[in-house]
N, C-alpha and C positions, 0 to 999 in steps of 0.2 A: 680407888685410892690405895696407895701403898701404905703399908703399916709403918709407923714411926716417922713418917715424913709429913711435911705440911703441904697442903694443896696449892702450892704456888706454881705458876707456869714457869717453864724453863727460861733461863736468862739468855738474851740474844745480844750479840755484839751490835752496837749502833751502826757501824760502817757496813757490816754484813746485811743488816736490815735494809738500809737505804739502797744497797746494790741490788738486792733481790727484788725489791718492790719498786724500783725506779721505773717509771713509765715514760717513755719518750713520746713526745707529741709527733704525730705523723707529718711528714713533709708535704706541704701543699705543692701540687704540680701545676705548672702554668703552661699555657699554649700561646705562642706568639703568632699572630696572623698578620702578614704584611699585605696591606691593601694599597694597590697602586692607584694613582689618580685615574678616575674614570673618564673615558672619552665618550663622546656621543657615538653611538654605533653608526658605522658608515652605511648609508642607504645604497641599495643596488638597483632600485626601480624595476625589479623583476615583474611585479604584478602589473604595473603600468605598461611595461613592454609587451607582456602577454595580451593584455587588453587591446593594445594598438595592433598587434599582429593579427588578432582574430577579427576585430571590428573595423579598424581604419586602414592599416597597411598601405598607405599612400606611397607608390613607387618603391615598394619593398623597404621603406624606412623603418617600419615596425619590426621587420626581421633583423635588420642591422641593430636596432635598439636592443632587441632580445639577445643578440650575440654579445654585445658589450655588457649587458646586465649579467649574463652568465660569467663572463670573464671577470667582472668586478666581484662577483660572489666567490669565484675560485681564488682570486688574490686575497680576499678577506679571510678565507679558510687557512691560507698559509701565512697569515699575519703580515702581508705586504700592504701596509696602509697606503703608501704613496701610489702604488699600482692600482689598488682598489679605488682610490679617489679619482684617479685619472680615467679609468674605465667607467666609473659611475657618472662622472661629469659628461663624458661623451654620450653615454646612454640617455642621460637627462636631456641633453640638447637634441638628440635624435627623436626622443619621445615628444618634446615640445614641438619640433618641426612637423612630425607626423600628425599630431593632434590638430595643430592649427591649419595645416594644408588640407587635411581631410575634411574638417568642418567647413572650411571655405569652399571646397568642391561640392559638398552637400548643399550649402546655401546657394551657390550659383546654379546648381542643378534644379533646386526647388523654385528659384526665381524664374529660370527659363521655362520650367514646366508650367507654372501658374500664369505666366504671361502668354502662353500659347505657342511658343516657338516649337515645342515638341508635340504639338497637337496632331492627332491622326486625321489626315485628309483623305477623302474618298474621291 
């Protein structure tokens, strides 16, 4: 303490005090996310085509189905939805035809085998 003076704190200007100690609230930041309407992902029937190519492949229809499946997947990668739908539809039709015709051939073969038409004769 100083001699001859009272122990009072120094006087502050009210405006100076509010300016010095004014704390601004931090600005909240927001992020806007645009969500586009979701479409069903376009199927390309690639697994079915590979299965038909390996197991059924009636008159090379399984190979054709695989080609159209790959084309559909390529169109989907470049976001050409109309082209992808067209190739996927063709692939689906070829896969259906391959599966049905191959199963019919196996059924006919087993019927002919068990009726004795393919029996080995000596």
